[in-house]
C-alpha positions in Angstrom: 22.0 -29.9 147.1 21.6 -26.3 146.2 23.0 -25.1 149.5 25.9 -27.5 149.2 26.6 -26.3 145.7 26.5 -22.7 146.8 28.9 -23.4 149.7 31.3 -25.2 147.3 31.3 -22.2 145.0 32.0 -19.8 147.9 34.8 -22.1 149.1 36.4 -22.0 145.6 36.1 -18.2 145.6 37.6 -17.8 149.0 40.5 -20.1 148.0 41.2 -18.0 144.9 41.2 -14.8 147.1 43.7 -16.3 149.6 45.9 -17.4 146.7 45.9 -13.9 145.3 46.6 -12.4 148.7 49.5 -14.8 149.1 51.0 -13.5 145.8 50.5 -9.9 146.9 52.1 -10.6 150.3 55.1 -12.2 148.7 55.8 -9.0 146.7 56.4 -6.9 149.8 57.6 -9.5 152.3 61.3 -8.6 151.9 60.6 -5.0 153.0 58.0 -5.7 155.7 58.3 -9.5 156.3 56.7 -9.5 159.7 53.7 -7.5 158.6 53.2 -9.7 155.6 53.2 -12.9 157.7 50.7 -11.3 160.1 48.6 -10.2 157.2 48.5 -13.7 155.7 47.7 -15.2 159.1 44.8 -12.9 159.5 43.3 -13.6 156.1 43.5 -17.4 156.7 42.0 -17.0 160.1 38.9 -15.4 158.5 38.3 -18.6 156.7 39.0 -20.8 159.7 37.4 -18.9 162.6 34.4 -17.1 161.1 31.5 -17.8 158.8 31.5 -14.6 156.8 29.7 -13.8 153.6 31.9 -13.4 150.7 31.3 -9.6 150.1 32.2 -9.0 153.8 35.4 -11.0 153.3 36.4 -8.8 150.5 35.9 -5.7 152.7 38.1 -7.3 155.4 40.8 -8.1 152.8 41.2 -4.5 151.7 41.2 -3.2 155.3 43.8 -5.7 156.5 46.0 -5.2 153.5 46.0 -1.5 154.1 46.9 -2.0 157.8 49.7 -4.4 156.9 51.4 -2.0 154.5 51.0 1.2 156.5 52.0 0.0 160.0 55.8 -0.3 159.5 57.0 0.9 162.9 57.3 -1.9 165.4 55.9 -1.3 168.8 56.1 -3.5 171.9 53.9 -3.0 175.0 55.4 -4.2 178.2 53.1 -4.8 181.2 54.7 -4.9 184.6 52.3 -7.1 186.6 50.3 -5.8 189.5 50.9 -2.3 191.0 49.4 0.2 193.4 47.2 -1.4 195.9 47.7 -4.8 194.3 51.1 -5.9 195.5 51.1 -9.4 194.0 53.3 -12.1 195.5 55.7 -11.5 198.3 58.8 -13.3 199.6 62.4 -13.0 200.5 62.0 -9.2 201.0 60.6 -8.8 197.5 57.2 -7.5 196.3 56.1 -8.7 192.9 54.8 -5.3 191.8 58.2 -3.7 192.2 60.2 -6.7 190.8 58.1 -6.8 187.6 58.5 -3.0 187.2 62.3 -3.3 187.6 62.6 -6.1 185.1 60.3 -4.4 182.6 62.4 -1.2 182.8 65.5 -3.3 182.0 63.8 -4.9 179.1 62.5 -1.6 177.7 66.0 -0.1 177.9 67.5 -3.0 175.9 64.8 -2.9 173.3 65.0 0.9 172.8 68.8 0.7 172.3 68.0 -1.6 169.4 65.6 0.8 167.8 62.4 -0.8 169.0 59.6 1.4 170.2 58.4 0.4 173.7 55.3 1.5 175.6 54.7 0.4 179.2 51.3 0.0 180.8 52.8 1.5 183.9 56.2 3.1 184.6 55.5 3.7 188.3 53.7 2.1 191.2 50.0 2.6 190.3 46.9 0.5 190.0 45.6 -0.8 186.7 42.8 -3.2 186.0 43.6 -6.2 183.8 41.3 -4.9 181.1 42.9 -1.5 181.2 46.3 -3.1 180.4 45.2 -5.0 177.3 43.0 -2.1 176.2 46.1 0.1 176.3 48.0 -2.3 174.0 45.1 -2.4 171.6 44.9 1.4 171.4 48.7 1.8 170.7 48.4 -0.5 168.7 51.1 -2.9 169.7 52.8 -5.5 167.5 53.6 -7.6 170.7 52.2 -7.6 174.2 54.3 -9.1 177.1 53.0 -9.2 180.6 55.7 -9.8 183.2 55.0 -11.5 186.5 56.6 -13.4 189.4 55.2 -16.7 190.8 54.6 -18.0 194.3 53.4 -21.3 195.7 51.7 -22.3 199.0 54.5 -24.7 200.0 57.3 -22.3 198.9 59.1 -25.3 197.3 58.3 -24.7 193.6 60.8 -22.8 191.3 61.3 -22.0 187.7 60.1 -19.9 184.8 57.2 -20.4 182.4 55.4 -18.5 179.6 51.7 -18.6 179.0 49.5 -18.1 175.9 45.7 -18.2 175.8 43.7 -21.3 175.5 41.4 -21.8 172.5 38.4 -20.9 174.7 40.2 -17.8 175.9 40.6 -16.7 172.3 37.3 -17.5 170.8 34.8 -17.4 173.8 36.2 -15.4 176.7 37.9 -12.9 174.5 34.8 -12.3 172.3 32.7 -12.0 175.5 34.8 -9.1 176.6 35.0 -7.4 173.3 32.3 -4.8 174.0 34.6 -3.4 176.7 37.8 -3.7 174.8 37.1 -2.3 171.4 40.1 -1.4 169.2 39.9 2.1 167.8 39.4 1.8 164.0 38.8 5.1 162.3 36.2 5.2 159.6 35.2 1.6 160.0 31.7 0.4 160.8 31.5 -0.7 164.5 30.1 -4.1 163.6 32.8 -4.7 161.0 35.4 -3.5 163.5 34.3 -6.1 166.1 34.7 -8.9 163.6 38.1 -7.6 162.6 39.1 -7.7 166.3 38.0 -11.4 166.4 40.0 -12.1 163.3 43.1 -10.5 164.7 42.8 -12.3 168.0 42.6 -15.6 166.3 45.3 -14.9 163.7 47.8 -13.7 166.3 47.9 -16.9 168.3 50.5 -18.6 166.0 52.9 -15.8 166.7 52.1 -15.8 170.4 53.0 -19.4 170.6 56.2 -18.8 168.7 57.1 -15.9 171.0 56.4 -18.0 174.1 58.7 -20.7 172.8 61.5 -18.2 172.0 61.1 -16.7 175.5 61.5 -20.1 177.2 64.5 -20.9 175.1 66.2 -17.7 176.0 65.4 -18.0 179.7 66.7 -21.6 179.6 70.0 -20.3 178.2 70.3 -17.5 180.9 68.7 -19.3 183.9 69.5 -23.0 183.3 67.5 -26.0 182.1 66.3 -27.2 185.5 64.0 -24.2 185.9 62.3 -24.6 182.5 58.6 -25.2 183.2 57.7 -24.9 179.5 55.1 -23.0 177.5 51.6 -23.3 179.0 48.0 -22.4 178.1 45.6 -20.6 180.4 42.9 -18.0 180.2 44.8 -15.3 181.9 42.6 -12.2 182.0 45.4 -9.9 181.2 45.7 -11.5 177.8 42.0 -11.7 177.0 41.0 -9.3 174.2 44.5 -8.7 172.8 44.5 -8.2 169.1 48.2 -8.8 168.8 50.5 -11.7 169.8 50.3 -11.7 173.6 52.1 -13.7 176.3 52.5 -13.7 180.0 55.9 -14.7 181.4 56.4 -15.9 185.0 60.1 -15.1 185.6 60.5 -17.2 188.8 59.1 -18.1 192.2 59.5 -15.1 194.5 58.9 -17.1 197.7 61.4 -19.9 197.0 64.2 -19.8 199.6 66.9 -19.9 196.9 65.3 -18.6 193.7 63.6 -15.8 195.5 66.9 -14.5 196.8 68.4 -14.8 193.3 65.5 -12.7 191.9 66.6 -9.9 194.2 70.0 -9.8 192.6 70.8 -7.3 189.9 72.7 -9.9 187.9 69.6 -12.2 187.8 67.3 -9.4 186.8 69.7 -8.4 184.0 69.9 -12.0 182.8 66.1 -12.2 182.7 65.8 -8.9 180.9 68.4 -10.0 178.4 66.4 -13.2 177.7 63.0 -11.4 177.3 64.5 -8.6 175.1 66.3 -11.1 172.9 63.2 -13.2 172.3 61.2 -10.1 171.5 63.8 -8.8 169.0 64.0 -12.2 167.3 60.2 -12.4 167.0 60.0 -9.0 165.5 62.7 -9.9 163.1 60.8 -12.8 161.6 
């Protein structure tokens, strides 16, 4: 009974803290609405995803509030899939590593003209491990991470576009297992506390990741047609593991399909795909 009473008191205290944080977040939402939403999501995720002692929760609250109010500049990291010795899929005279780089450059150009800062994991043909890509995004630190890929199938009959987010296991188990290798730089913060903050941010960012993935599919549907819409999917893609911001992987089409593959080689198609990805990113940042 004593333990139950103690747990009940801590739950009441946590509820009061969240209520207070909600009030504080409302006061600056008009100016930095996106950061406020992310801030609230992170605080709630502390309660949902972690068993944390109340004093520690208070420490996290102050740290995350500070981060939310000081990080006003929006930054997107684009990740052109594959590169260097890893060519990726091939078909119809196309190589995935080059196609993804071409499309990523187009997306970056569109976002930059709209005043959005863009960093790319690679801007030329070079090799990067999957962990290096997400670690780069964590270091920036990015507000959104988008990994761009092209698909292929053994039968060369599949076609369409799809956007992936992590599975719950990828967030809570696989991502945490990798955290020793993908630490986010956090100046003047105890390493153990920093690890838990990483976990909190990974969990809290998944609502936005799902929202971004849905937006991306809608925009691609508008530009590329409804028949190719394969939907939003979940998978433990390694390039997304460990991301402390909303992260998605978009497969822009099947490079080896006899019709779609040829379309992907066309400038007009690459422009349409870049328009869709850029618009979904801009809309997400504007929320």
